[in-house]
DSSP file (Angstrom, degrees, kcal/mol; ACC not computed):
  #  RESIDUE AA STRUCTURE BP1 BP2  ACC     N-H-->O    O-->H-N    N-H-->O    O-->H-N    TCO  KAPPA ALPHA  PHI   PSI    X-CA   Y-CA   Z-CA
    1    1 A M              0   0    0      0, 0.0     2,-0.3     0, 0.0    36,-0.2   0.000 360.0 360.0 360.0 132.7   74.3   62.4  -69.8
    2    2 A I  E     -a   37   0A   0     34,-1.3    36,-3.2    29,-0.1     2,-0.5  -0.596 360.0-156.0 -76.1 136.5   70.7   63.6  -70.2
    3    3 A V  E     +a   38   0A   0     -2,-0.3   114,-2.3   112,-0.3     2,-0.4  -0.975  14.2 179.8-119.0 129.1   69.0   64.5  -66.9
    4    4 A I  E     -ab  39 117A   0     34,-2.9    36,-3.5    -2,-0.5     2,-0.5  -0.979  17.7-153.3-130.7 138.7   65.2   64.4  -66.8
    5    5 A V  E     -ab  40 118A   0    112,-3.4   114,-2.8    -2,-0.4     2,-0.4  -0.961  13.1-157.5-109.1 127.2   62.8   65.1  -63.9
    6    6 A L  E     - b   0 119A   0     34,-2.2     2,-0.2    -2,-0.5   114,-0.2  -0.851   7.2-148.7 -98.7 137.1   59.4   63.4  -64.1
    7    7 A D    >>  -     0   0    0    112,-2.1     4,-2.0    -2,-0.4     3,-0.6  -0.604  30.6-101.5 -98.2 170.5   56.5   64.8  -62.2
    8    8 A S  H 3> S+     0   0    0      1,-0.3     4,-2.6    -2,-0.2     5,-0.2   0.853 118.8  58.0 -59.3 -39.0   53.7   62.8  -60.7
    9    9 A S  H 3> S+     0   0    0      1,-0.2     4,-1.5     2,-0.2    -1,-0.3   0.872 107.7  47.8 -63.2 -35.4   51.2   63.6  -63.5
   10   10 A A  H <> S+     0   0    0     -3,-0.6     4,-0.8   109,-0.3    -1,-0.2   0.919 111.0  50.2 -69.5 -43.7   53.6   62.1  -66.1
   11   11 A I  H >X S+     0   0    0     -4,-2.0     3,-1.1     1,-0.2     4,-0.5   0.928 109.1  52.1 -60.3 -44.6   54.2   59.0  -64.0
   12   12 A I  H >X S+     0   0    0     -4,-2.6     4,-2.8     1,-0.3     3,-1.7   0.889 101.4  60.7 -60.1 -39.7   50.5   58.4  -63.6
   13   13 A R  H 3< S+     0   0    0     -4,-1.5    -1,-0.3     1,-0.3    -2,-0.2   0.745  93.1  66.6 -62.8 -22.1   50.0   58.7  -67.3
   14   14 A L  H << S+     0   0    0     -3,-1.1    -1,-0.3    -4,-0.8    -2,-0.2   0.813 119.5  19.7 -63.5 -28.0   52.2   55.7  -67.8
   15   15 A Y  H << S+     0   0    0     -3,-1.7    -2,-0.2    -4,-0.5    -1,-0.2   0.650 123.4  51.0-118.4 -23.7   49.6   53.5  -66.0
   16   16 A V     <  -     0   0    0     -4,-2.8     2,-2.6    -5,-0.1    -1,-0.2  -0.937  69.4-149.3-124.4 107.5   46.3   55.4  -66.2
   17   17 A P        +     0   0    0      0, 0.0    -4,-0.1     0, 0.0    -3,-0.1  -0.362  49.8 133.8 -78.6  67.1   45.3   56.5  -69.7
   18   18 A D  S    S-     0   0    0     -2,-2.6    -5,-0.1     1,-0.1    -6,-0.0   0.115  78.1  -9.8-101.4  22.5   43.3   59.6  -68.6
   19   19 A G  S    S-     0   0    0     -6,-0.1    -1,-0.1    -3,-0.1     2,-0.0  -0.924  97.6 -51.0 167.4 176.4   45.0   61.8  -71.3
   20   20 A P        -     0   0    0      0, 0.0    -2,-0.1     0, 0.0    -7,-0.1  -0.333  60.5-100.5 -70.3 151.7   47.8   61.7  -73.8
   21   21 A L        -     0   0    0      1,-0.1     3,-0.1    -8,-0.1   -11,-0.1  -0.505  47.0-103.8 -65.6 136.4   51.3   60.8  -72.7
   22   22 A P    >   -     0   0    0      0, 0.0     3,-2.1     0, 0.0     4,-0.4  -0.318  48.6 -85.5 -60.6 146.7   53.5   63.9  -72.2
   23   23 A E  T 3  S+     0   0    0      1,-0.3    97,-0.1    97,-0.2     0, 0.0  -0.294 113.3  11.5 -55.3 128.6   55.9   64.6  -75.0
   24   24 A G  T 3> S+     0   0    0     -3,-0.1     4,-2.3    95,-0.1    -1,-0.3   0.346  90.7 116.9  87.9  -5.7   59.1   62.6  -74.5
   25   25 A L  H <> S+     0   0    0     -3,-2.1     4,-2.0     2,-0.2     5,-0.2   0.942  76.6  44.4 -64.1 -49.5   57.9   60.4  -71.7
   26   26 A S  H  > S+     0   0    0     -4,-0.4     4,-2.1     1,-0.2    -1,-0.2   0.932 115.7  48.1 -61.0 -45.9   58.2   57.1  -73.6
   27   27 A D  H  > S+     0   0    0      1,-0.2     4,-2.8     2,-0.2    -1,-0.2   0.867 108.1  56.8 -62.4 -36.4   61.7   58.0  -74.9
   28   28 A C  H  X S+     0   0    0     -4,-2.3     4,-2.3     2,-0.2    -1,-0.2   0.923 108.0  46.0 -60.7 -46.4   62.7   59.1  -71.4
   29   29 A I  H  X S+     0   0    0     -4,-2.0     4,-2.3     2,-0.2    -2,-0.2   0.917 113.7  48.8 -65.5 -43.4   61.9   55.7  -69.9
   30   30 A V  H  X S+     0   0    0     -4,-2.1     4,-1.9     1,-0.2    -2,-0.2   0.926 111.5  49.9 -62.0 -45.0   63.7   53.9  -72.8
   31   31 A S  H  X>S+     0   0    0     -4,-2.8     5,-2.8     1,-0.2     6,-0.9   0.891 110.7  49.9 -61.1 -40.4   66.8   56.1  -72.4
   32   32 A A  H ><5S+     0   0    0     -4,-2.3     3,-0.6     4,-0.2    -1,-0.2   0.902 109.0  51.8 -65.5 -40.7   66.9   55.5  -68.6
   33   33 A Q  H 3<5S+     0   0    0     -4,-2.3    -1,-0.2     1,-0.2    -2,-0.2   0.857 111.4  47.6 -64.4 -34.3   66.6   51.7  -69.2
   34   34 A R  H 3<5S-     0   0    0     -4,-1.9    -1,-0.2    -5,-0.2    -2,-0.2   0.628 117.0-114.9 -79.1 -13.7   69.6   51.9  -71.6
   35   35 A G  T <<5S+     0   0    0     -4,-0.8    -3,-0.2    -3,-0.6    -2,-0.1   0.624  85.8 116.5  87.3  14.6   71.6   54.0  -69.2
   36   36 A D  S   <S+     0   0    0     -5,-2.8   -34,-1.3    -6,-0.2     2,-0.3   0.537  73.5  37.9 -91.0  -8.2   71.6   57.0  -71.5
   37   37 A A  E     -a    2   0A   0     -6,-0.9     2,-0.6   -36,-0.2   -34,-0.2  -0.997  67.7-137.0-144.0 145.0   69.6   59.3  -69.1
   38   38 A D  E     -a    3   0A   0    -36,-3.2   -34,-2.9    -2,-0.3     2,-0.6  -0.924  24.8-161.9 -97.7 120.2   69.3   59.9  -65.4
   39   39 A V  E     -a    4   0A   0     -2,-0.6    41,-3.2    39,-0.4     2,-0.3  -0.923  10.8-170.8-109.0 121.7   65.6   60.2  -64.5
   40   40 A L  E     +ac   5  80A   0    -36,-3.5   -34,-2.2    -2,-0.6    41,-0.2  -0.819  13.6 178.6-114.5 147.8   64.9   61.9  -61.2
   41   41 A V  E     - c   0  81A   0     39,-2.2    41,-2.9    -2,-0.3     2,-0.1  -0.988  32.8-116.6-139.8 140.5   61.9   62.3  -59.1
   42   42 A P  E >   - c   0  82A   0      0, 0.0     3,-2.5     0, 0.0     4,-0.5  -0.494  35.3-111.2 -69.0 149.4   61.5   64.1  -55.7
   43   43 A E  T >> S+     0   0    0     39,-2.7     3,-1.2     1,-0.3     4,-0.9   0.811 115.4  71.0 -51.8 -32.2   60.5   61.7  -53.0
   44   44 A L  H 3> S+     0   0    0     38,-0.3     4,-2.4     1,-0.2    -1,-0.3   0.806  84.1  69.9 -53.0 -33.5   57.2   63.5  -52.9
   45   45 A A  H <> S+     0   0    0     -3,-2.5     4,-2.7     1,-0.2     5,-0.3   0.855  92.5  56.6 -58.9 -37.2   56.3   62.0  -56.3
   46   46 A L  H <> S+     0   0    0     -3,-1.2     4,-2.2    -4,-0.5    -1,-0.2   0.926 110.5  43.3 -62.1 -44.0   55.9   58.5  -54.8
   47   47 A A  H  X S+     0   0    0     -4,-0.9     4,-2.3    -3,-0.3    -2,-0.2   0.895 113.5  51.8 -68.6 -39.9   53.3   59.7  -52.3
   48   48 A E  H  X S+     0   0    0     -4,-2.4     4,-2.2     2,-0.2    -2,-0.2   0.930 112.0  45.4 -63.7 -44.5   51.5   61.8  -54.9
   49   49 A V  H  X S+     0   0    0     -4,-2.7     4,-2.6     1,-0.2     5,-0.2   0.935 112.6  50.9 -64.2 -45.2   51.2   58.9  -57.4
   50   50 A A  H  X S+     0   0    0     -4,-2.2     4,-2.4    -5,-0.3    -1,-0.2   0.886 109.5  52.0 -59.4 -38.7   50.1   56.5  -54.6
   51   51 A Q  H  X S+     0   0    0     -4,-2.3     4,-2.4     2,-0.2    -1,-0.2   0.919 110.5  46.9 -64.2 -44.3   47.4   59.0  -53.5
   52   52 A V  H  X S+     0   0    0     -4,-2.2     4,-2.4     2,-0.2    -2,-0.2   0.919 113.3  48.5 -64.4 -43.2   46.0   59.3  -57.0
   53   53 A I  H  X S+     0   0    0     -4,-2.6     4,-2.0     1,-0.2    -2,-0.2   0.905 110.7  51.5 -64.2 -40.9   46.0   55.6  -57.5
   54   54 A W  H  X S+     0   0    0     -4,-2.4     4,-2.7    -5,-0.2    -2,-0.2   0.914 109.9  49.7 -61.0 -43.9   44.3   55.1  -54.1
   55   55 A K  H  X S+     0   0    0     -4,-2.4     4,-2.1     1,-0.2    -2,-0.2   0.905 109.4  51.1 -62.9 -40.8   41.6   57.7  -55.2
   56   56 A K  H  <>S+     0   0    0     -4,-2.4     5,-2.1     2,-0.2     6,-1.1   0.865 110.9  49.3 -65.0 -34.8   41.1   55.9  -58.5
   57   57 A E  H ><5S+     0   0    0     -4,-2.0     3,-1.3     4,-0.2    -2,-0.2   0.931 109.8  50.6 -67.0 -45.8   40.6   52.7  -56.5
   58   58 A Q  H 3<5S+     0   0    0     -4,-2.7    -2,-0.2     1,-0.3    -1,-0.2   0.850 109.6  51.1 -60.4 -34.7   38.2   54.3  -54.1
   59   59 A M  T 3<5S-     0   0    0     -4,-2.1    -1,-0.3    -5,-0.2    -2,-0.2   0.502 117.5-113.6 -83.5  -3.7   36.1   55.6  -57.1
   60   60 A G  T < 5S+     0   0    0     -3,-1.3    -3,-0.2    -4,-0.3    -2,-0.1   0.566  83.2 120.6  86.7   8.4   36.0   52.2  -58.6
   61   61 A Y  S   <S+     0   0    0     -5,-2.1     2,-0.3    -6,-0.2    -4,-0.2   0.824  85.3  13.5 -73.9 -30.3   38.1   52.9  -61.7
   62   62 A I  S    S-     0   0    0     -6,-1.1    -2,-0.3    -9,-0.1     2,-0.2  -0.943  79.7-123.5-137.5 159.8   40.6   50.2  -60.7
   63   63 A N     >  -     0   0    0     -2,-0.3     4,-2.5    -3,-0.1     5,-0.2  -0.491  36.1 -97.7 -98.9 175.8   40.6   47.4  -58.2
   64   64 A S  H  > S+     0   0    0      1,-0.2     4,-2.5     2,-0.2     5,-0.2   0.855 122.7  53.3 -64.4 -35.8   43.0   46.8  -55.3
   65   65 A A  H  > S+     0   0    0      2,-0.2     4,-2.2     1,-0.2    -1,-0.2   0.916 110.8  47.2 -64.8 -41.7   45.1   44.3  -57.3
   66   66 A E  H  > S+     0   0    0      2,-0.2     4,-2.5     1,-0.2    -2,-0.2   0.906 111.1  51.7 -65.0 -41.0   45.5   46.8  -60.2
   67   67 A A  H  X S+     0   0    0     -4,-2.5     4,-2.5     1,-0.2     5,-0.2   0.930 110.5  48.3 -60.3 -45.5   46.4   49.5  -57.7
   68   68 A N  H  X S+     0   0    0     -4,-2.5     4,-2.5     1,-0.2    -1,-0.2   0.899 111.1  50.9 -62.1 -40.5   49.1   47.3  -56.2
   69   69 A E  H  X S+     0   0    0     -4,-2.2     4,-2.6     2,-0.2    -1,-0.2   0.908 110.3  49.4 -63.0 -42.5   50.4   46.4  -59.7
   70   70 A I  H  X S+     0   0    0     -4,-2.5     4,-2.5     2,-0.2    -2,-0.2   0.939 112.9  45.8 -63.2 -47.7   50.6   50.0  -60.7
   71   71 A I  H  X S+     0   0    0     -4,-2.5     4,-2.2     1,-0.2    -2,-0.2   0.912 113.5  49.7 -64.3 -41.6   52.5   51.0  -57.5
   72   72 A S  H  X S+     0   0    0     -4,-2.5     4,-0.7    -5,-0.2    -1,-0.2   0.915 111.4  49.1 -62.1 -42.4   54.8   48.0  -57.8
   73   73 A A  H >< S+     0   0    0     -4,-2.6     3,-0.8     1,-0.2     4,-0.4   0.904 109.5  52.1 -63.8 -41.2   55.5   48.9  -61.4
   74   74 A M  H >< S+     0   0    0     -4,-2.5     3,-1.6     1,-0.2    -1,-0.2   0.914 106.0  54.3 -60.6 -42.3   56.2   52.5  -60.5
   75   75 A L  H 3< S+     0   0    0     -4,-2.2    -1,-0.2     1,-0.3    -2,-0.2   0.661 107.0  52.7 -68.6 -14.5   58.7   51.4  -57.9
   76   76 A E  T << S+     0   0    0     -3,-0.8    -1,-0.3    -4,-0.7    -2,-0.2   0.419  80.8 118.8 -99.7   0.4   60.6   49.4  -60.5
   77   77 A L  S <  S-     0   0    0     -3,-1.6     2,-2.4    -4,-0.4    -3,-0.0  -0.315  81.2-107.3 -61.2 149.8   60.9   52.3  -62.9
   78   78 A P  S    S+     0   0    0      0, 0.0   -39,-0.4     0, 0.0     2,-0.3  -0.428  76.7 129.5 -78.7  68.4   64.6   53.3  -63.7
   79   79 A I        -     0   0    0     -2,-2.4     2,-0.5    -4,-0.1   -39,-0.2  -0.870  56.9-132.6-123.6 154.7   64.4   56.4  -61.6
   80   80 A E  E     -c   40   0A   0    -41,-3.2   -39,-2.2    -2,-0.3     2,-0.5  -0.938  21.5-141.4-105.5 125.3   66.4   58.0  -58.9
   81   81 A V  E     -c   41   0A   0     -2,-0.5     2,-0.4   -41,-0.2   -41,-0.0  -0.764  18.7-162.0 -90.1 127.1   64.4   59.2  -55.9
   82   82 A V  E     -c   42   0A   0    -41,-2.9   -39,-2.7    -2,-0.5   -38,-0.3  -0.915  15.4-126.3-114.3 131.5   65.8   62.5  -54.6
   83   83 A G        -     0   0    0     -2,-0.4     3,-0.1   -41,-0.2   -42,-0.0  -0.311  13.2-143.6 -66.4 159.4   65.0   63.9  -51.1
   84   84 A H    >>  +     0   0    0      1,-0.1     3,-1.4     2,-0.1     4,-0.9   0.266  69.1 106.4-114.6  13.5   63.7   67.5  -51.0
   85   85 A F  G >4 S+     0   0    0      1,-0.3     3,-0.8     2,-0.2     4,-0.4   0.929  87.7  44.6 -53.4 -47.3   65.3   68.9  -47.9
   86   86 A D  G 34 S+     0   0    0      1,-0.2    -1,-0.3    -3,-0.1     4,-0.2   0.468 112.1  54.7 -78.8  -0.9   67.7   71.0  -50.1
   87   87 A L  G <> S+     0   0    0     -3,-1.4     4,-2.6     2,-0.1    -1,-0.2   0.543  80.5  89.1-106.1 -10.7   64.9   72.1  -52.4
   88   88 A I  H <X S+     0   0    0     -4,-0.9     4,-2.3    -3,-0.8     5,-0.2   0.902  87.0  47.0 -63.3 -46.4   62.4   73.6  -49.9
   89   89 A L  H  > S+     0   0    0     -4,-0.4     4,-1.9     1,-0.2    -1,-0.2   0.932 116.2  44.4 -63.8 -44.5   63.7   77.2  -49.9
   90   90 A E  H  > S+     0   0    0     -4,-0.2     4,-2.7     1,-0.2    -1,-0.2   0.887 111.3  55.6 -65.7 -36.1   63.9   77.4  -53.6
   91   91 A S  H  X S+     0   0    0     -4,-2.6     4,-2.8     1,-0.2    -2,-0.2   0.901 106.2  50.7 -61.3 -40.7   60.5   75.7  -53.9
   92   92 A L  H  X S+     0   0    0     -4,-2.3     4,-2.3     2,-0.2    -1,-0.2   0.914 110.5  49.1 -63.1 -42.9   59.0   78.4  -51.7
   93   93 A T  H  X S+     0   0    0     -4,-1.9     4,-2.5     2,-0.2    -2,-0.2   0.932 113.1  46.6 -61.9 -46.3   60.5   81.1  -53.8
   94   94 A I  H  X S+     0   0    0     -4,-2.7     4,-2.2     1,-0.2     6,-0.2   0.913 111.1  52.5 -63.0 -42.9   59.2   79.5  -57.0
   95   95 A A  H  X>S+     0   0    0     -4,-2.8     4,-1.2    -5,-0.2     5,-1.2   0.914 111.6  46.5 -59.9 -43.4   55.7   79.0  -55.5
   96   96 A R  H  <5S+     0   0    0     -4,-2.3     3,-0.3     1,-0.2    -2,-0.2   0.940 114.1  46.9 -63.4 -47.4   55.6   82.7  -54.5
   97   97 A Q  H  <5S+     0   0    0     -4,-2.5    -1,-0.2     1,-0.2    -2,-0.2   0.833 126.4  27.1 -65.5 -33.2   56.7   84.0  -57.9
   98   98 A H  H  <5S-     0   0    0     -4,-2.2    -1,-0.2    -5,-0.2    -2,-0.2   0.324 101.9-118.5-117.7   6.9   54.4   81.8  -59.9
   99   99 A K  T  <5 +     0   0    0     -4,-1.2     2,-0.2    -3,-0.3    -3,-0.2   0.923  66.0 141.0  54.4  49.3   51.5   81.2  -57.5
  100  100 A L      < -     0   0    0     -5,-1.2    -1,-0.2    -6,-0.2     2,-0.1  -0.650  57.3 -95.0-110.3 169.3   52.0   77.4  -57.5
  101  101 A T     >  -     0   0    0     -2,-0.2     4,-2.2     1,-0.1     5,-0.1  -0.484  31.5-118.8 -76.0 157.6   51.8   74.8  -54.7
  102  102 A I  H  > S+     0   0    0      2,-0.2     4,-1.9     1,-0.2     5,-0.1   0.889 115.2  60.9 -60.6 -38.2   55.0   73.9  -52.9
  103  103 A Y  H  > S+     0   0    0      1,-0.2     4,-0.9     2,-0.2     3,-0.3   0.940 108.9  39.5 -56.3 -51.0   54.4   70.4  -54.2
  104  104 A D  H  > S+     0   0    0      1,-0.2     4,-1.4     2,-0.2     3,-0.5   0.879 112.4  58.0 -66.0 -37.2   54.6   71.5  -57.8
  105  105 A S  H  X S+     0   0    0     -4,-2.2     4,-2.9     1,-0.2    -1,-0.2   0.787  95.4  64.1 -66.2 -27.7   57.4   73.9  -57.1
  106  106 A I  H  X S+     0   0    0     -4,-1.9     4,-2.3    -3,-0.3    -1,-0.2   0.908 102.1  49.7 -62.0 -41.1   59.6   71.0  -55.7
  107  107 A F  H  X S+     0   0    0     -4,-0.9     4,-2.4    -3,-0.5    -1,-0.2   0.915 112.8  47.2 -63.0 -42.4   59.6   69.4  -59.2
  108  108 A L  H  X S+     0   0    0     -4,-1.4     4,-2.6     2,-0.2    -2,-0.2   0.908 111.2  50.6 -65.9 -42.6   60.7   72.7  -60.7
  109  109 A A  H  X S+     0   0    0     -4,-2.9     4,-2.7     2,-0.2    -1,-0.2   0.900 111.3  48.7 -63.0 -40.6   63.3   73.4  -58.1
  110  110 A L  H  X S+     0   0    0     -4,-2.3     4,-2.3     2,-0.2    -2,-0.2   0.933 111.9  48.4 -65.1 -45.4   64.8   69.9  -58.7
  111  111 A A  H  <>S+     0   0    0     -4,-2.4     5,-3.0     1,-0.2     4,-0.5   0.912 114.6  46.2 -61.1 -42.2   64.8   70.3  -62.5
  112  112 A R  H ><5S+     0   0    0     -4,-2.6     3,-0.9     3,-0.2    -2,-0.2   0.931 112.1  49.8 -66.5 -45.2   66.5   73.7  -62.2
  113  113 A K  H 3<5S+     0   0    0     -4,-2.7    -2,-0.2     1,-0.2    -1,-0.2   0.884 118.2  39.1 -61.5 -39.1   69.1   72.5  -59.7
  114  114 A K  T 3<5S-     0   0    0     -4,-2.3    -1,-0.2    -5,-0.2    -2,-0.2   0.395 107.5-123.3 -93.0   2.8   70.0   69.5  -61.8
  115  115 A K  T < 5 +     0   0    0     -3,-0.9  -112,-0.3    -4,-0.5     2,-0.2   0.940  62.5 153.7  52.2  49.7   69.8   71.5  -65.1
  116  116 A A      < -     0   0    0     -5,-3.0     2,-0.3    -6,-0.2  -112,-0.3  -0.600  51.4-109.4-107.8 163.1   67.3   68.9  -66.2
  117  117 A T  E     -b    4   0A   0   -114,-2.3  -112,-3.4    -2,-0.2     2,-0.5  -0.715  32.6-137.3 -83.9 143.2   64.4   68.7  -68.6
  118  118 A L  E     -b    5   0A   0     -2,-0.3     2,-0.5  -114,-0.2  -112,-0.2  -0.912  12.7-163.5-104.9 129.1   61.0   68.4  -66.9
  119  119 A I  E     +b    6   0A   0   -114,-2.8  -112,-2.1    -2,-0.5     2,-0.3  -0.965  26.7 151.8-112.0 121.9   58.4   66.0  -68.3
  120  120 A T        -     0   0    0     -2,-0.5   -97,-0.2  -114,-0.2   -95,-0.1  -0.980  49.3-147.4-146.6 152.9   54.9   66.7  -67.0
  121  121 A A  S    S+     0   0    0     -2,-0.3     2,-0.8   -99,-0.1    -1,-0.1   0.422  79.0  99.1 -95.0  -3.1   51.3   66.3  -68.1
  122  122 A N     >  -     0   0    0      1,-0.2     4,-2.4     2,-0.0     5,-0.2  -0.762  59.4-163.8 -88.8 106.3   50.5   69.5  -66.2
  123  123 A L  H  > S+     0   0    0     -2,-0.8     4,-2.1     1,-0.2    -1,-0.2   0.850  87.7  52.4 -63.3 -36.3   50.3   72.3  -68.8
  124  124 A Q  H  > S+     0   0    0      2,-0.2     4,-2.3     1,-0.2    -1,-0.2   0.926 111.0  47.3 -64.6 -43.6   50.6   75.1  -66.3
  125  125 A L  H  > S+     0   0    0      1,-0.2     4,-2.7     2,-0.2    -2,-0.2   0.895 110.5  52.6 -64.3 -40.3   53.7   73.5  -64.7
  126  126 A K  H  X S+     0   0    0     -4,-2.4     4,-2.2     2,-0.2    -1,-0.2   0.913 109.6  49.1 -61.1 -43.1   55.2   73.0  -68.2
  127  127 A K  H  X S+     0   0    0     -4,-2.1     4,-1.2     2,-0.2    -2,-0.2   0.924 112.5  46.5 -64.2 -45.4   54.7   76.7  -69.0
  128  128 A V  H  X S+     0   0    0     -4,-2.3     4,-2.3     1,-0.2     3,-0.4   0.919 110.3  54.6 -63.6 -42.6   56.2   77.9  -65.8
  129  129 A F  H  X S+     0   0    0     -4,-2.7     4,-2.3     1,-0.3    -1,-0.2   0.917 104.2  53.9 -57.5 -45.0   59.2   75.5  -66.2
  130  130 A Q  H  < S+     0   0    0     -4,-2.2     4,-0.4     1,-0.2    -1,-0.3   0.826 112.5  45.8 -60.7 -30.8   59.9   76.9  -69.7
  131  131 A G  H  < S+     0   0    0     -4,-1.2     3,-0.2    -3,-0.4    -1,-0.2   0.849 117.6  39.4 -79.9 -35.9   60.1   80.4  -68.1
  132  132 A I  H >< S+     0   0    0     -4,-2.3     3,-1.3     1,-0.2    -2,-0.2   0.720  95.3  77.2 -90.9 -19.7   62.2   79.7  -65.1
  133  133 A I  T 3< S+     0   0    0     -4,-2.3    -1,-0.2     1,-0.3    -3,-0.1   0.828  99.4  45.9 -61.6 -29.6   64.7   77.2  -66.6
  134  134 A S  T 3  S+     0   0    0     -4,-0.4    -1,-0.3    -3,-0.2    -2,-0.2   0.563  91.9 101.0 -89.0  -8.4   66.6   80.1  -68.2
  135  135 A M  S <  S-     0   0    0     -3,-1.3    -3,-0.0    -4,-0.2     2,-0.0  -0.520  82.6-105.7 -76.7 142.9   66.5   82.3  -65.1
  136  136 A P              0   0    0      0, 0.0    -1,-0.1     0, 0.0    -2,-0.1  -0.349 360.0 360.0 -65.2 149.4   69.7   82.5  -63.0
  137  137 A Q              0   0    0    -25,-0.1    -2,-0.0    -3,-0.1    -3,-0.0   0.457 360.0 360.0 -83.0 360.0   69.6   80.6  -59.7
């Protein structure tokens, strides 16, 4: 079974076309719907996406009905939401080593722990992921 971690920037791109879709994102969702992939997100992703959508609503890019539709659609994605209690210490280590936020490091820690592929629209995060995925845990 393929295991994939989506970060918030990738999820947002599904609904807000403010840049290209990250490579593999569409296929990832289709695979998850077919049951060929486990798609994981740390619980934090839900709050991050909701925050971005709220900001876009406040700035007038979308209205409240559109914001509600986006959040509802996100909650219906074929994803497994994972708590991050067990990821915090590794996230701190990753953040220190790569000068990232803990928030971004949680996605990396989850991908590493689950031996998953990370799909992100964040180029810096993608670069760090490519470097740490091969490092021993």
